[in-house]
C-alpha positions in Angstrom: -0.2 0.0 0.3 1.3 3.4 -0.9 0.2 6.3 1.1 0.7 9.9 -0.2 0.3 12.4 2.4 -0.9 16.3 1.8 -1.2 18.7 4.9 -4.4 21.2 4.3 -4.5 24.4 5.8 -6.8 24.4 8.5 -10.0 26.9 8.2 -13.5 27.3 7.8 -16.2 28.1 10.3 -17.5 24.4 10.9 -14.2 22.7 12.1 -14.5 23.9 15.7 -18.0 22.2 16.0 -17.2 18.7 15.1 -17.5 16.6 18.2 -18.1 13.0 17.2 -17.1 10.6 14.4 -18.9 10.1 11.3 -18.9 6.9 9.3 -17.3 7.4 5.6 -19.6 8.2 3.2 -18.7 8.6 -0.8 -19.0 11.4 -2.5 -18.1 10.5 -6.2 -19.1 8.5 -8.7 -18.4 5.0 -8.3 -15.8 3.5 -10.5 -14.0 7.0 -10.7 -10.5 7.5 -11.4 -10.2 9.1 -8.0 -12.9 8.7 -5.1 -13.2 10.8 -2.1 -13.6 9.6 1.4 -14.2 12.2 4.2 -13.9 11.2 7.6 -14.5 13.9 10.3 -12.7 12.9 13.4 -12.8 14.2 16.8 -9.4 15.3 18.7 -6.1 17.3 17.4 -3.8 14.6 17.0 -2.8 13.2 13.5 -4.3 9.2 13.0 -1.8 6.5 13.8 -0.8 4.2 11.2 -3.4 1.4 12.4 -6.0 4.1 11.7 -5.3 4.5 8.3 -5.2 0.9 7.8 -8.8 0.7 8.7 -9.1 3.7 6.3 -7.9 1.6 3.7 -9.7 -1.4 4.5 -13.1 0.9 4.1 -11.7 2.6 0.7 -10.9 -0.7 -1.0 -13.5 -3.1 -0.4 -13.1 -6.9 -1.4 -13.4 -7.4 -5.1 -16.5 -9.1 -5.6 -19.2 -9.0 -8.2 -20.2 -5.0 -8.6 -17.0 -3.8 -7.0 -15.0 -5.4 -9.7 -13.8 -2.6 -11.3 -13.4 -0.6 -8.2 -11.0 2.6 -8.8 -7.4 1.8 -7.7 -6.7 5.2 -5.9 -8.9 7.1 -3.3 -8.4 10.3 -1.5 -9.2 10.6 2.1 -9.8 13.5 3.7 -9.6 13.4 7.4 -10.7 16.5 9.5 -9.7 17.0 13.2 -10.7 19.8 15.5 -7.4 21.8 14.7 -6.1 20.7 11.2 -7.1 18.8 7.8 -5.0 15.9 6.2 -5.5 14.5 3.0 -4.1 10.8 2.4 -4.0 9.2 -1.4 -4.7 5.5 -0.9 -3.2 3.6 -4.2 -3.8 -0.3 -4.9 -0.9 -1.3 -7.2 -1.9 -4.7 -7.8 -4.9 -3.7 -9.6 -3.5 -0.9 -12.2 -2.6 -2.9 -14.9 -6.2 -4.8 -15.3 -7.7 -1.4 -15.1 -5.4 0.4 -17.5 -5.7 -2.4 -20.0 -9.5 -2.2 -20.2 -9.8 1.3 -20.3 -7.5 1.8 -23.0 -8.9 -1.4 -24.8 -12.5 0.4 -24.3 -10.7 3.8 -25.4 -9.6 2.5 -28.7 -12.8 0.7 -29.2 -15.1 3.6 -29.0 -13.1 5.8 -31.0 -13.4 3.4 -33.9 -17.4 3.5 -33.3 -17.4 7.1 -33.3 -15.3 7.2 -36.4 -17.1 4.6 -38.0 -20.7 6.3 -37.2 -19.4 9.3 -39.1 -18.0 7.7 -41.9 -21.0 5.5 -43.2 -24.0 7.3 -44.8 -26.9 7.7 -42.8 -30.4 7.6 -44.7 -33.7 8.4 -43.1 -34.5 10.3 -40.3 -32.2 11.0 -37.3 -32.8 8.9 -34.5 -32.9 9.9 -31.0 -30.2 7.0 -30.0 -27.5 7.1 -32.7 -26.4 3.9 -34.4 -22.8 4.5 -32.5 -24.5 4.4 -29.2 -26.4 1.5 -30.0 -23.2 -0.2 -31.1 -21.4 1.1 -28.2 -24.0 -0.4 -25.5 -23.9 -4.0 -27.2 -20.0 -3.8 -27.2 -20.2 -2.8 -23.6 -22.6 -5.6 -22.9 -20.4 -8.3 -25.0 -17.4 -6.9 -23.0 -18.8 -7.9 -19.5 -20.5 -11.2 -21.0 -23.6 -9.9 -20.2 -27.2 -10.2 -22.5 -28.8 -6.9 -24.2 -31.0 -6.2 -21.4 -28.1 -5.3 -19.0 -26.9 -2.7 -21.4 -30.3 -0.9 -20.8 -29.8 -0.5 -17.3 -28.1 2.7 -16.2 -26.5 1.1 -13.1 -24.2 -0.8 -15.0 -22.0 1.8 -16.2 -19.3 3.8 -14.9 -17.0 6.7 -15.4 -15.5 4.7 -18.7 -18.7 5.0 -20.2 -22.0 6.3 -19.4 -24.5 7.4 -22.0 -27.0 10.5 -21.1 -30.0 8.4 -22.4 -30.6 4.7 -22.7 -33.1 3.3 -25.0 -35.8 0.6 -23.9 -34.7 -3.1 -24.1 -37.2 -3.4 -27.1 -35.6 -0.7 -28.9 -32.3 -1.5 -28.4 -32.6 -5.3 -29.6 -34.5 -4.1 -32.6 -31.5 -1.1 -33.6 -28.7 -3.6 -33.0 -30.1 -5.7 -35.8 -30.1 -3.0 -38.6 -27.8 -3.1 -41.6 -26.1 0.2 -40.5 -25.3 -1.3 -37.1 -23.9 -4.4 -38.8 -21.8 -2.1 -41.1 -20.4 0.0 -38.0 -19.0 -3.6 -36.5 -17.6 -4.4 -39.7 -16.0 -1.2 -40.3 -14.2 -1.5 -36.7 -13.1 -4.8 -37.3 -11.6 -4.1 -40.6 -9.8 -1.0 -39.0 -8.5 -3.0 -36.0 -7.9 -6.1 -37.8 -5.7 -4.4 -40.5 -7.7 -6.5 -43.1 -5.4 -5.1 -45.9 -2.6 -6.4 -44.2 -1.5 -10.0 -44.5 1.9 -11.5 -43.5 4.0 -14.2 -45.8 2.6 -17.1 -43.5 -1.0 -17.5 -42.9 -3.3 -20.3 -41.3 -6.9 -21.5 -42.2 -8.6 -23.4 -39.5 -11.6 -23.8 -37.7 -12.9 -23.4 -33.9 -15.9 -25.3 -33.1 -18.7 -23.2 -30.6 -20.7 -25.6 -29.0 -24.1 -25.6 -27.7 -26.3 -28.0 -25.5 -27.6 -31.1 -27.2 -31.2 -30.6 -26.1 -31.4 -26.7 -27.5 -34.2 -25.5 -29.3 -32.3 -23.4 -31.7 -33.0 -25.0 -35.2 -30.1 -23.0 -36.9 -27.2 -25.3 -34.6 -26.6 -28.4 -36.9 -25.0 -31.6 -35.6 -21.3 -32.0 -36.6 -18.2 -33.7 -35.8 -15.9 -31.9 -33.2 -12.7 -33.4 -31.3 -14.1 -36.5 -29.5 -17.1 -37.2 -31.3 -20.4 -35.3 -32.5 -21.5 -32.2 -31.2 -24.3 -29.5 -31.8 -23.5 -26.0 -32.6 -21.6 -23.5 -34.8 -18.0 -23.2 -36.1 -15.8 -20.4 -36.2 -13.8 -20.5 -39.3 -10.8 -18.3 -39.5 -8.1 -17.0 -41.9 -5.5 -16.0 -39.6 -1.9 -14.4 -39.8 1.3 -15.4 -38.3 1.3 -12.4 -35.9 -2.1 -13.3 -34.4 -4.7 -11.1 -36.2 -7.9 -12.9 -38.0 -8.8 -10.5 -40.6 -11.1 -12.7 -42.4 -13.7 -15.1 -40.6 -16.8 -16.6 -41.0 -19.1 -18.7 -38.6 -21.4 -21.5 -40.0 -23.2 -24.4 -38.5 -21.4 -27.0 -37.5 -22.6 -29.5 -40.4 -21.2 -27.0 -43.2 -17.9 -28.5 -45.0 -14.9 -26.7 -44.1 -13.5 -26.7 -47.7 -16.2 -25.0 -49.1 -16.3 -22.4 -46.3 -12.5 -21.9 -46.8 -13.0 -21.1 -50.7 -15.3 -18.3 -49.9 -12.8 -17.1 -47.5 -10.0 -17.1 -49.9 -12.2 -14.9 -52.1 -12.0 -12.1 -49.7 -8.1 -11.8 -49.5 -5.0 -12.4 -51.6 -3.5 -15.8 -50.7 0.1 -14.8 -52.3 2.2 -16.6 -49.4 2.3 -19.6 -47.5 -0.8 -21.1 -46.3 -0.9 -24.4 -43.7 -3.8 -26.1 -42.9 -4.9 -29.4 -41.2 -6.1 -32.7 -43.3 -9.6 -31.7 -43.3 -8.8 -28.9 -46.2 -7.1 -31.3 -48.2 -8.7 -30.4 -51.7 -7.8 -29.8 -55.0 -10.1 -26.6 -55.5 -8.4 -24.7 -52.5 -4.7 -25.9 -54.0 -5.6 -24.4 -57.4 -7.1 -21.2 -55.9 -4.3 -20.5 -53.8 -1.8 -21.1 -56.7 -3.8 -18.6 -59.1 -3.1 -16.0 -56.6 0.7 -16.8 -56.4 0.4 -18.5 -53.1 1.3 -21.9 -51.9 -1.1 -24.1 -50.1 0.3 -27.1 -47.7 -2.1 -29.3 -46.0 -0.8 -33.1 -44.7 -1.0 -35.3 -47.5 -1.7 -39.3 -47.6 1.1 -41.7 -48.6 -0.7 -42.6 -51.9 -1.2 -38.9 -53.1 -1.1 -38.4 -57.0 -1.6 -42.3 -57.7 -5.2 -41.8 -58.6 -6.9 -42.4 -62.1 -8.9 -39.3 -62.1 -7.9 -35.8 -63.1 -5.8 -34.2 -60.0 -5.0 -30.8 -59.3 -1.7 -29.6 -61.0 -0.7 -27.6 -57.9 -2.0 -30.4 -55.7 0.7 -32.6 -57.5 3.3 -30.1 -57.2 3.1 -29.9 -53.4 3.6 -33.7 -53.2 7.2 -33.5 -53.3 7.3 -30.7 -51.2 5.4 -32.3 -48.5 7.2 -35.3 -48.8 10.9 -33.5 -48.2 10.2 -30.5 -46.2 6.7 -30.8 -45.2 7.0 -32.1 -41.7 9.7 -28.9 -40.9 7.2 -26.3 -42.4 4.0 -27.8 -40.9 5.0 -27.2 -37.2 4.4 -23.7 -37.8 0.8 -24.3 -38.0 0.5 -24.2 -34.2 0.4 -20.4 -34.8 -3.5 -20.7 -35.3 -3.8 -22.8 -32.3 -1.9 -20.2 -30.4 -4.5 -17.6 -31.7 -7.6 -19.4 -31.1 -6.1 -19.8 -27.1 -5.3 -16.2 -26.7 -8.7 -15.1 -27.6 -10.2 -16.7 -24.8 -7.3 -16.0 -22.1 -8.4 -12.6 -20.6 -11.5 -11.6 -19.1 -14.1 -10.8 -21.9 -12.4 -13.0 -24.2 -14.1 -15.6 -26.7 -15.5 -18.2 -24.1 -18.0 -20.9 -25.2 -21.4 -19.3 -26.0 -23.6 -18.2 -23.2 -27.5 -19.2 -23.1 -28.8 -16.0 -24.5 -26.7 -16.2 -27.8 -28.7 -18.3 -30.0 -29.4 -18.6 -34.0 -27.0 -17.7 -36.5 -27.3 -14.0 -36.9 -26.7 -13.5 -33.0 -23.8 -15.8 -32.6 -22.0 -14.3 -35.7 -22.6 -10.8 -34.1 -21.3 -12.3 -30.4 -18.0 -13.9 -32.2 -17.5 -11.0 -34.2 -17.5 -8.5 -31.3 -15.3 -10.8 -29.2 -12.7 -10.6 -32.2 -12.8 -6.8 -32.1 -11.9 -6.7 -28.3 -9.2 -9.1 -29.3 -7.8 -7.1 -32.0 -8.1 -4.1 -29.9 -6.3 -5.5 -26.8 -3.3 -6.5 -29.1 -2.9 -3.1 -30.2 -2.9 -2.0 -26.7 -0.5 -4.6 -25.8 1.8 -3.5 -28.6 1.6 0.1 -27.7 2.6 -1.1 -23.9 5.4 -3.3 -24.8 
């Protein structure tokens, strides 16, 4: 605990009339950068360190639930009969987390406002702007909460507090509009640097399961590690530095090869692309070869020995796989590392919560989680 003491000149007509100890009360809004605690104390001597420890325990309550994002510093004002002292209490153990979340939110919110100004608006001006609707949705997703949670004013702090909040029904309708989806897409393209690809990239999928008794009619059954399950799958085209510029969410029964063909149409595959055996397809080899890139997947021992017409690009990749394929293929663990980093922080991409069902909601939820992940990457690069 770090304590900074500042003596204040005594004065004021009310100091001599204080004759009792008043319980501490909060005079600033919760979750602020600097909150003030006032203590009216009887006596003329400065308080002992033991009493300061009591003040510190009151200033920093136990971290749980609503106080999880409590401020990292407090100003405590101690007023005695003859003097007035101000103590600043710091909690260094929580500085990094609060700073990281604050900078991440600041970057995301700036991109949302920039997108709201850049994307043309049609029709009359709404009472609640599309930028505010998207920011409220981003705030709820960052805290892993449903849409109704974002319409409660008690759930906002000093980092973001809208002046007015829409009703739950209006908020649920507005977030589904095309312009809100365009704002989310704009923010993703800016933070993920969609136009920038590394020489080494990966294509892979991550299963997002739901319960076997779900009523979601769009969640289909498909193969997952360990057997069969019902749900969706995140198909990602990731880069070597951990970004996912191009992605798609489809039901689990969709073929990974067909989805990969669609992903490759939105980017230029000019470098080396690694994928697992589920993507062993002549069309993918030809599609990457047309863009000037090289596609490598694990090939069986009898590859190229069939009697039907085969892909020329796949035939050229057979000797490369048998000679250097095992050494190069080790780099494919990078996409697994990227998937792990998406879930390695609070507010990351975890299993789908119960209120996120149907394909459109799952896509919006996962896309917002990827935006938070890319914003966090930018903050870490700036700090390190």
